[in-house]
C-alpha positions as CSV (number, residue, x, y, z in Angstrom):
1,X,-73.3,276.7,204.5
2,X,-74.4,272.9,204.8
3,X,-76.8,271.9,202.4
4,X,-76.4,268.0,203.5
5,X,-79.6,266.9,204.0
6,X,-80.8,265.8,208.1
7,X,-80.0,262.7,209.5
8,X,-82.5,260.2,211.8
9,X,-82.6,260.3,214.9
10,X,-80.4,257.2,214.6
11,X,-77.5,258.8,211.9
12,X,-78.4,256.1,209.3
13,X,-80.7,257.9,206.5
14,X,-81.6,261.1,205.6
15,X,-84.7,262.4,206.3
16,X,-87.2,263.2,203.9
17,X,-90.9,265.3,204.1
18,X,-93.9,262.8,204.5
19,X,-95.8,263.9,201.4
20,X,-99.2,266.1,201.3
21,X,-101.9,264.0,201.3
22,X,-104.3,264.3,197.9
23,X,-106.9,266.4,198.4
24,X,-109.9,264.3,199.0
25,X,-112.4,266.1,198.4
26,X,-111.6,266.9,195.2
27,X,-110.5,263.1,194.2
28,X,-114.5,262.9,194.8
29,X,-115.4,265.2,192.3
30,X,-116.7,264.0,188.9
31,X,-114.2,263.4,186.1
32,X,-115.2,265.3,183.0
33,X,-114.4,264.9,178.9
34,X,-115.7,265.1,175.7
35,X,-114.9,262.6,173.0
36,X,-116.4,262.3,169.0
37,X,-117.6,258.8,168.6
38,X,-118.4,257.7,164.7
39,X,-118.7,261.7,164.0
40,X,-120.6,262.8,167.1
41,X,-119.8,264.7,169.9
42,X,-120.5,263.1,173.5
43,X,-120.0,264.4,176.8
44,X,-119.0,261.8,179.4
45,X,-118.9,261.9,183.6
46,X,-117.4,259.6,185.3
47,X,-115.1,258.8,188.5
48,X,-112.9,256.7,190.1
49,X,-113.0,252.7,190.4
50,X,-115.3,252.8,187.0
51,X,-113.0,251.1,184.0
52,X,-110.9,253.8,182.5
53,X,-111.8,257.0,183.7
54,X,-110.0,259.5,182.3
55,X,-111.0,258.3,178.5
56,X,-112.5,256.1,176.4
57,X,-109.6,253.2,176.5
58,X,-108.7,251.7,173.2
59,X,-110.9,248.0,173.0
60,X,-114.5,250.3,173.5
61,X,-113.2,252.6,171.0
62,X,-112.3,250.0,168.8
63,X,-115.5,248.2,169.3
64,X,-117.3,251.6,168.5
65,X,-116.0,252.0,165.3
66,X,-115.6,248.8,163.6
67,X,-119.8,247.5,164.1
68,X,-122.1,247.6,162.1
69,X,-125.2,249.3,163.6
70,X,-128.6,249.0,161.6
71,X,-131.2,251.6,162.4
72,X,-133.9,249.2,163.1
73,X,-130.8,247.1,165.5
74,X,-132.3,246.3,168.9
75,X,-129.4,246.3,171.2
76,X,-127.8,245.3,173.9
77,X,-124.5,246.9,175.9
78,X,-123.4,243.9,178.4
79,X,-120.8,245.6,181.2
80,X,-121.6,249.2,179.8
81,X,-119.7,251.0,182.4
82,X,-120.5,254.6,181.9
83,X,-122.2,254.3,178.5
84,X,-119.8,254.9,175.9
85,X,-120.7,251.7,173.8
86,X,-124.3,251.5,174.7
87,X,-124.8,255.5,173.9
88,X,-123.1,255.1,170.3
89,X,-125.7,252.1,169.6
90,X,-128.5,254.4,171.2
91,X,-128.1,257.1,168.9
92,X,-127.8,254.5,165.6
93,X,-130.2,251.8,166.4
94,X,-134.1,251.7,167.3
95,X,-133.2,251.1,170.7
96,X,-130.7,250.2,173.4
97,X,-130.2,247.9,176.6
98,X,-126.9,248.7,179.1
99,X,-126.5,246.4,181.3
100,X,-123.6,246.6,184.5
101,X,-123.2,244.7,187.5
102,X,-121.7,247.7,189.0
103,X,-124.2,249.9,190.9
104,X,-122.3,252.9,190.3
105,X,-121.5,252.4,186.4
106,X,-125.4,252.3,186.3
107,X,-125.9,255.6,188.1
108,X,-123.4,257.2,185.7
109,X,-124.3,255.4,182.6
110,X,-128.3,256.9,183.2
111,X,-127.0,260.4,184.3
112,X,-124.8,260.3,180.8
113,X,-127.8,259.0,178.8
114,X,-129.8,262.2,180.4
115,X,-126.3,264.5,179.7
116,X,-126.4,264.1,175.5
117,X,-130.1,263.2,175.5
118,X,-130.3,260.2,174.4
119,X,-133.8,258.6,175.4
120,X,-134.0,255.2,173.4
121,X,-132.1,253.2,176.4
122,X,-132.4,251.4,179.3
123,X,-129.8,251.0,182.1
124,X,-130.1,247.9,183.6
125,X,-128.3,246.6,187.3
126,X,-127.9,242.8,186.8
127,X,-125.2,239.9,186.7
128,X,-124.7,239.3,183.4
129,X,-128.1,238.6,181.7
130,X,-130.1,237.4,184.3
131,X,-131.3,240.2,185.8
132,X,-132.9,242.0,182.2
133,X,-137.0,241.6,181.3
134,X,-137.7,239.0,178.8
135,X,-136.6,240.3,175.5
136,X,-134.3,239.5,172.4
137,X,-131.9,241.1,170.7
138,X,-130.5,241.4,167.1
139,X,-127.0,243.1,168.0
140,X,-124.9,243.0,171.5
141,X,-121.4,244.2,171.8
142,X,-119.5,243.7,175.0
143,X,-115.5,245.1,176.0
144,X,-114.9,241.7,177.6
145,X,-112.8,242.0,181.0
146,X,-109.3,240.9,180.6
147,X,-109.6,239.8,184.2
148,X,-111.9,237.7,184.3
149,X,-112.4,233.6,184.8
150,X,-113.7,231.4,181.1
151,X,-116.7,229.9,183.0
152,X,-117.8,233.7,183.9
153,X,-117.2,234.3,180.0
154,X,-119.0,230.4,179.1
155,X,-122.1,231.9,181.2
156,X,-122.3,235.4,179.0
157,X,-121.5,233.9,175.9
158,X,-124.7,231.3,176.5
159,X,-127.1,234.1,178.2
160,X,-126.3,236.4,174.9
161,X,-127.1,233.1,172.8
162,X,-130.5,232.7,174.7
163,X,-131.5,236.6,174.1
164,X,-130.0,236.7,170.7
165,X,-133.0,236.8,167.9
166,X,-132.6,234.7,164.9
167,X,-129.6,236.3,162.6
168,X,-128.5,238.3,165.3
169,X,-125.3,239.2,166.0
170,X,-122.7,239.0,168.9
171,X,-119.1,241.6,168.6
172,X,-116.6,241.4,171.3
173,X,-113.8,243.2,171.5
174,X,-110.8,241.3,174.0
175,X,-107.6,241.4,174.6
176,X,-105.2,239.6,171.9
177,X,-104.4,236.8,174.6
178,X,-108.1,235.7,174.2
179,X,-108.9,235.6,170.7
180,X,-108.1,232.1,170.8
181,X,-110.3,230.8,173.6
182,X,-113.3,233.0,172.1
183,X,-112.6,231.6,168.4
184,X,-113.1,228.1,170.1
185,X,-115.8,229.1,171.9
186,X,-118.1,231.0,169.4
187,X,-117.3,227.9,166.9
188,X,-119.1,225.4,169.8
189,X,-121.7,227.4,170.9
190,X,-122.9,229.2,168.2
191,X,-121.1,227.5,164.7
192,X,-119.3,230.3,163.8
193,X,-117.0,232.9,163.9
194,X,-115.6,235.8,162.1
195,X,-112.2,237.8,162.8
196,X,-113.4,241.4,162.6
197,X,-110.1,243.2,163.3
198,X,-106.5,242.7,165.2
199,X,-105.2,245.1,166.6
200,X,-101.7,245.8,168.6
201,X,-103.3,245.0,171.8
202,X,-107.2,243.9,170.8
203,X,-109.6,241.9,168.1
204,X,-112.9,242.2,167.8
205,X,-114.8,238.9,167.2
206,X,-118.1,238.4,165.8
207,X,-120.5,235.4,166.1
208,X,-124.0,235.1,164.3
209,X,-126.9,232.9,165.8
210,X,-127.9,230.8,162.8
């Protein structure tokens, strides 16, 4: 019996069967997973197109596990995505404001807060801090996007500085390639910089408003 692959009409290459198309309706279904963060269990629903939809990414987990959160803190999660960092801060602080410019992320963050019965948090659609109501925070934390431009970061940090209370802390986690830029920028704007932790791929940095 001849097991050679069939030739195409010109006899130049084998005919390869087309791949089956993905099940689009299945792809539209929420991605669901659980995670333990700072010793507590969380349930997350996410979707394709959001950052790290299948699980908590390395930078976010690193930030969650290494920033001090005080019970009296008024906190802000800048670029909240579907909400893991802000949800953890809300559970350990007085209040958390979760902010993102992606309306899909905002919808999922609100739903995840409800699923996890976290009520001391607000979720706001905003370009950075541009559209949030006037208020101050004692703790701001962000997993900064790796694929952005430095001008964008400068706007973020200026607005964070304006919204921090005196003595307020700003923690960011960045890919290691950005750590020197963060150090220079924090020293210029805040007058200080502390490297909290550097891992294989990410670094956590702290600036305090004097």
